[in-house]
C-alpha positions in Angstrom: 0.0 -0.1 -0.1 1.2 3.6 -0.6 0.6 6.5 1.1 0.7 9.3 -1.8 2.5 12.8 -1.0 -0.7 14.5 -1.0 -2.1 12.6 1.7 -0.9 11.3 5.5 -3.4 8.3 5.0 -5.0 5.4 3.4 -7.9 3.7 3.9 -7.8 0.0 3.9 -11.6 -1.4 3.3 -11.9 -5.3 4.8 -15.1 -6.8 3.7 -16.0 -10.3 5.0 -17.8 -12.9 2.8 -21.5 -13.5 4.1 -21.1 -17.5 3.9 -23.3 -19.9 5.7 -19.9 -21.5 7.2 -20.7 -21.6 11.8 -17.4 -20.9 12.8 -17.4 -18.1 15.4 -16.2 -14.6 15.4 -12.8 -14.3 13.1 -10.0 -11.8 13.5 -8.1 -9.5 10.9 -4.5 -8.0 11.8 -3.1 -5.5 9.8 0.7 -4.7 10.9 3.0 -2.4 9.0 6.4 -4.3 8.9 8.5 -1.9 6.0 8.5 1.9 5.7 10.1 3.2 2.8 10.9 5.9 1.1 10.2 8.7 4.2 11.2 12.7 2.9 12.8 13.0 6.7 15.0 9.7 6.0 14.3 8.2 8.9 12.4 5.3 7.6 11.4 4.1 11.0 7.8 2.7 12.3 5.6 4.0 15.6 5.4 1.7 18.3 1.8 1.0 17.0 2.4 -0.4 13.7 -0.6 -2.5 14.0 -4.6 -2.7 14.0 -6.5 -5.3 14.8 -10.6 -6.0 13.4 -12.9 -8.5 14.6 -15.5 -10.1 12.0 -18.4 -11.3 13.9 -19.9 -14.6 12.8 -24.2 -13.6 12.1 -24.8 -17.6 11.7 -25.3 -19.4 14.7 -25.5 -23.4 16.1 -27.4 -24.1 19.4 -27.6 -27.3 21.2 -31.2 -28.3 23.1 -32.3 -31.8 24.6 -35.7 -32.8 24.5 -37.9 -34.7 27.4 -37.1 -32.7 30.7 -37.1 -35.3 33.1 -37.1 -39.1 32.9 -37.1 -42.0 35.1 -35.4 -45.3 34.6 -35.0 -48.1 37.0 -31.4 -49.4 37.4 -30.5 -52.4 35.4 -33.1 -51.5 32.8 -32.3 -51.2 28.8 -31.8 -47.5 29.5 -33.4 -44.0 28.1 -33.6 -42.0 25.5 -33.6 -38.4 25.5 -33.6 -36.4 22.3 -30.1 -34.2 21.4 -31.0 -31.6 18.5 -28.3 -29.7 16.8 -29.9 -25.8 15.7 -28.4 -24.2 13.1 -29.2 -20.8 11.8 -27.3 -18.9 8.6 -27.9 -16.1 7.9 -31.3 -15.9 10.1 -32.5 -18.8 7.9 -33.0 -21.3 10.3 -31.9 -25.2 9.0 -29.1 -23.8 7.3 -25.8 -23.6 7.7 -22.1 -25.6 7.7 -20.3 -26.8 10.8 -16.9 -25.2 10.9 -15.9 -27.9 13.5 -17.3 -31.4 15.1 -19.6 -30.5 18.2 -18.9 -32.8 20.6 
């Protein structure tokens, strides 16, 4: 990126992609690593040479258990409880893809 000689700053626009992947918030870090051609010849970088932005995911996943309290006698075959994973991507329930395994 080049700062023109007619100004003292430029804007860097980071445009997030609105996907349906449920991955949580993501971090964008911009860091100045090299400076050349400063008029005073110093070519130094200020201590505040990084900026951080957070892209908040608009897709969600929730887990619920249906059934409340269910009793079973010791030694019995067991009890069935329904565990449901609900995905919502871009505001549409029942859509989306998990970025990781749910355990």
